[in-house]
C-alpha positions as CSV (number, residue, x, y, z in Angstrom):
1,M,4.4,-10.7,25.2
2,T,5.7,-9.1,21.9
3,F,3.5,-9.0,18.7
4,R,5.8,-11.6,17.1
5,S,5.5,-14.0,20.1
6,S,1.7,-13.7,20.1
7,L,1.6,-14.6,16.4
8,L,3.9,-17.6,17.0
9,L,1.7,-18.8,19.8
10,T,-1.4,-18.4,17.6
11,G,0.3,-20.5,14.9
12,I,1.3,-23.3,17.4
13,L,-2.3,-23.5,18.8
14,G,-3.7,-23.5,15.2
15,S,-1.3,-26.4,14.3
16,F,-2.6,-28.4,17.3
17,I,-6.2,-27.9,16.2
18,I,-5.4,-28.7,12.6
19,C,-3.5,-31.9,13.6
20,G,-6.5,-33.0,15.5
21,Q,-8.6,-32.9,12.3
22,L,-6.0,-34.1,9.7
23,S,-3.0,-36.4,9.5
24,C,-0.1,-34.3,10.7
25,D,2.5,-36.3,8.6
26,R,1.2,-35.1,5.2
27,K,3.6,-32.8,3.3
28,P,2.6,-29.2,3.0
29,T,1.4,-28.0,-0.4
30,E,3.3,-25.4,-2.5
31,A,0.6,-22.9,-1.6
32,E,1.1,-23.6,2.1
33,I,4.9,-23.2,1.8
34,Q,4.5,-19.9,0.0
35,A,1.9,-18.7,2.6
36,Q,4.3,-19.6,5.4
37,A,7.1,-17.6,3.6
38,A,4.7,-14.6,3.2
39,A,3.8,-14.8,6.9
40,K,7.5,-14.8,7.8
41,A,8.1,-11.8,5.6
42,A,5.2,-10.0,7.2
43,D,6.7,-10.6,10.6
44,E,10.1,-9.4,9.4
45,R,8.4,-6.2,8.1
46,V,6.9,-5.6,11.5
47,A,10.3,-6.1,13.2
48,Q,11.9,-3.7,10.6
49,L,9.4,-1.0,11.4
50,E,9.8,-1.5,15.1
51,K,13.6,-1.1,14.8
52,E,13.2,2.0,12.6
53,M,10.9,3.5,15.3
54,A,13.4,2.7,18.1
55,D,16.3,4.2,16.1
56,I,14.4,7.4,15.4
57,K,13.4,7.8,19.1
58,A,17.1,7.2,20.0
59,G,18.2,9.9,17.5
60,K,20.1,7.6,15.2
61,H,18.6,8.8,11.9
62,A,18.9,12.5,12.5
63,S,21.4,14.2,10.4
64,A,23.0,17.6,10.8
65,G,20.5,20.4,10.7
66,D,18.9,23.0,12.8
67,A,17.4,21.7,16.0
68,D,13.9,22.8,15.2
69,T,13.8,21.0,11.9
70,V,15.3,17.8,13.4
71,Q,12.7,17.8,16.2
72,H,9.8,18.6,13.9
73,M,10.8,15.9,11.3
74,S,11.4,13.3,14.0
75,K,8.0,13.7,15.6
76,A,6.3,13.6,12.2
77,Q,8.2,10.4,11.2
78,I,7.2,8.7,14.4
79,K,3.5,9.4,13.7
80,A,3.9,8.0,10.2
81,L,5.6,4.9,11.6
82,D,2.9,4.4,14.2
83,R,0.3,4.2,11.3
84,R,2.5,1.9,9.2
85,L,3.2,-0.4,12.1
86,A,-0.4,-0.8,12.9
87,D,-1.2,-1.7,9.3
88,A,1.8,-4.0,9.1
89,K,0.6,-5.9,12.2
90,K,-2.9,-6.3,10.7
91,N,-1.4,-7.7,7.5
92,A,0.8,-10.1,9.4
93,T,-2.2,-11.4,11.3
94,L,-4.0,-12.0,8.0
95,A,-0.9,-13.7,6.6
96,H,-0.8,-16.2,9.6
97,Q,-4.6,-16.8,9.2
98,D,-4.0,-17.7,5.5
99,V,-1.4,-20.3,6.7
100,Q,-3.9,-21.9,9.0
101,T,-6.7,-21.8,6.4
102,L,-4.5,-23.6,3.8
103,A,-3.3,-26.1,6.3
104,A,-6.8,-27.0,7.3
105,A,-8.1,-27.3,3.8
106,P,-8.5,-30.8,2.3
107,K,-5.6,-31.6,0.0
108,A,-7.9,-32.1,-3.0
109,E,-8.9,-28.5,-2.7
110,A,-5.3,-27.2,-2.7
111,V,-4.6,-24.7,-5.5
112,K,-1.1,-24.4,-6.9
113,A,0.4,-21.1,-6.0
114,V,1.5,-18.6,-8.7
115,I,4.4,-16.5,-7.5
116,V,5.7,-13.3,-8.9
117,D,8.8,-11.7,-7.4
118,V,8.7,-8.0,-8.0
119,P,12.3,-6.6,-7.8
120,A,13.6,-3.6,-6.0
121,G,13.7,-0.6,-8.3
122,T,10.3,-1.4,-9.8
123,Q,8.3,1.8,-10.3
124,V,4.7,1.9,-9.0
125,A,2.5,4.7,-10.3
126,V,-0.4,5.7,-8.1
127,A,-3.5,7.9,-8.5
128,L,-4.5,9.5,-5.2
129,G,-8.1,9.2,-4.1
130,R,-8.1,12.9,-3.2
131,E,-5.9,15.9,-3.0
132,L,-3.5,16.0,0.0
133,S,-2.4,19.3,1.5
134,T,-0.5,20.7,4.5
135,E,-3.7,22.5,5.3
136,K,-5.9,19.4,5.9
137,D,-3.5,16.5,6.3
138,Q,-1.1,15.8,9.2
139,A,1.8,13.4,9.6
140,G,0.4,10.0,10.4
141,D,-2.8,10.5,8.4
142,A,-3.7,7.7,6.0
143,W,-4.4,8.1,2.3
144,E,-5.7,5.7,-0.3
145,G,-5.5,5.4,-4.1
146,T,-5.2,2.9,-6.9
147,L,-2.6,1.8,-9.4
148,V,-2.8,3.7,-12.7
149,E,-1.1,0.9,-14.7
150,D,-0.2,-2.8,-14.4
151,V,2.9,-3.7,-12.6
152,T,4.4,-6.5,-14.6
153,V,7.5,-8.8,-14.2
154,G,8.6,-11.0,-17.0
155,G,5.3,-10.6,-18.9
156,R,3.2,-11.6,-15.9
157,V,1.0,-9.1,-14.1
158,A,1.9,-8.9,-10.4
159,W,-0.5,-6.1,-9.5
160,P,-3.1,-5.1,-12.1
161,K,-4.2,-1.6,-12.9
162,G,-6.8,-0.4,-10.3
163,T,-5.3,-2.4,-7.4
164,P,-6.1,-0.6,-4.2
165,V,-3.1,1.0,-2.5
166,K,-2.7,2.7,0.9
167,G,-0.1,5.0,2.3
168,V,0.6,7.5,5.1
169,V,1.5,11.2,5.3
170,A,5.1,11.2,6.5
171,Q,5.6,15.0,6.7
172,S,3.2,17.9,6.6
173,T,4.8,21.4,7.2
174,P,3.4,24.5,5.6
175,A,5.9,26.7,3.7
176,G,7.6,29.1,6.0
177,R,7.1,27.1,9.1
178,L,10.8,25.9,9.4
179,Q,13.8,28.0,10.2
180,S,15.0,27.6,6.5
181,G,11.7,29.3,5.4
182,Q,10.6,26.1,3.7
183,G,8.0,23.5,4.3
184,G,7.3,20.1,2.9
185,L,4.5,17.6,2.2
186,G,5.9,14.0,2.1
187,I,3.9,10.8,1.6
188,Q,4.8,7.1,1.7
189,L,3.3,4.1,-0.1
190,S,2.8,1.4,2.5
191,T,0.5,-1.2,0.9
192,V,-0.3,-2.5,-2.6
193,G,-3.1,-5.0,-2.6
194,R,-2.2,-7.2,0.3
195,N,1.5,-6.6,0.2
196,D,3.3,-4.3,2.7
197,V,5.9,-2.4,0.7
198,E,8.9,-0.2,1.2
199,A,8.9,2.5,-1.5
200,G,10.6,5.6,-0.2
201,T,9.1,9.0,0.3
202,Y,7.6,11.4,-2.3
203,L,8.2,14.9,-1.1
204,V,7.0,18.3,-2.4
205,V,9.2,21.1,-1.0
206,G,7.9,24.7,-1.0
207,D,8.6,28.2,0.2
208,K,6.3,31.2,0.8
209,R,7.1,32.7,-2.6
210,G,5.1,29.8,-4.1
211,E,8.0,27.7,-5.5
212,R,7.3,24.0,-5.4
213,N,9.7,21.2,-6.2
214,A,9.0,17.4,-6.1
215,K,11.6,14.9,-5.0
216,F,11.8,11.2,-4.4
217,I,13.8,9.8,-1.5
218,G,14.6,6.2,-1.8
219,G,15.5,3.8,1.0
220,T,14.0,3.2,4.4
221,A,16.0,5.7,6.5
222,A,14.5,8.8,5.0
223,L,14.6,11.0,8.1
224,G,18.2,12.2,7.5
225,A,17.4,13.0,3.9
226,L,14.3,15.0,4.9
227,V,16.2,17.0,7.5
228,G,19.0,17.6,4.9
229,I,16.6,19.0,2.3
230,L,14.3,21.1,4.6
231,S,17.2,22.6,6.7
232,S,18.6,24.2,3.5
233,G,16.8,27.2,1.9
234,K,18.4,26.3,-1.4
235,H,18.5,22.5,-1.2
236,Q,22.2,22.6,-0.4
237,G,21.7,19.3,1.5
238,D,20.6,17.4,-1.6
239,H,24.1,16.2,-2.5
240,A,24.8,14.6,0.9
241,L,21.8,12.9,2.4
242,G,23.1,10.0,4.6
243,G,23.1,7.5,1.7
244,A,19.5,8.0,0.7
245,A,18.9,8.0,-3.0
246,I,17.3,11.2,-4.1
247,G,16.2,12.7,-7.4
248,A,13.5,14.7,-9.1
249,A,10.4,12.7,-9.3
250,A,9.4,11.8,-12.8
251,G,6.9,14.2,-14.3
252,T,6.3,15.9,-10.9
253,A,7.3,19.5,-11.2
254,V,4.7,21.3,-9.0
255,A,4.2,24.9,-9.6
256,A,2.3,27.4,-7.6
257,G,0.9,30.5,-9.4
258,T,0.8,32.7,-6.3
259,A,2.6,32.9,-3.0
260,D,1.0,30.4,-0.7
261,T,2.0,28.6,2.5
262,I,-0.1,25.6,1.7
263,I,1.7,22.8,-0.1
264,R,-0.5,20.4,-2.1
265,I,-0.3,17.1,-4.0
266,P,-3.2,17.0,-6.4
267,A,-5.2,13.9,-7.1
268,S,-5.2,14.8,-10.8
269,K,-1.6,13.7,-11.4
270,A,-0.1,10.3,-10.8
271,V,2.6,9.9,-8.1
272,T,5.4,7.5,-8.9
273,F,7.1,5.5,-6.1
274,T,10.1,3.1,-6.5
275,L,10.3,-0.1,-4.5
276,S,13.2,-0.1,-2.1
277,Q,13.0,-3.8,-1.4
278,P,11.8,-6.8,-3.5
279,E,8.3,-8.0,-3.0
280,R,6.9,-11.5,-3.4
281,V,3.3,-11.5,-4.7
282,I,1.2,-14.6,-4.4
283,L,-1.5,-14.7,-7.1
284,K,-4.7,-16.6,-6.2
């Protein structure tokens, strides 16, 4: 039985229990409708990540590059997706539990839902809870942090400053490890509050001489862009990265004073991600 099928069965069983306690012909409240939509979106996010995982394993996202880099990047991306998929499944389970809880609540207790639709392209600034580095952090490792400022839409706060966020290390390769002589530390933002999000990859590229450059790769299919960047000793792949949007991350020039193979993302400086897909936030 697939994860989605098991959630569907749980929802059906929950409906039978609820119908045994309440009249089943009552109309769902607005809060219930929005919770059902959120649960559906959570299921779709799980399915999206599962497809991305299958595509990478099938070699569909790998772009031209040396074989060592492609293999190294692919393995790292799979580890990162494993972590994100596990978190997405937990959030989907919680979303379905919310649907059942609202359906079982007396109508008099129903609270009108307040919805904020956060559009794609919205920037999300994050303070890391600790420094990340290729020395201590591996692909698939989790990281946590908080929002450094409110995320607002039309004057309404969708996610307030201080909202907990979670993410995953997508790539962790010391400088000089790859054939190009480069390395990279890439992180992805996966959760803001209770919302699973798609927000690209923040990548710091470095070489053994100590040069560090920060880049942001938008879109969900980041593997081809990562291979394109890290296969080239002079970032020659930056201009043709399989359709992924890429640019220098705002305020993120990272300099190293001495030659060092360790690549770091300090906790002292905010990291800015950009949402690749719109997100619906239900305020309670």
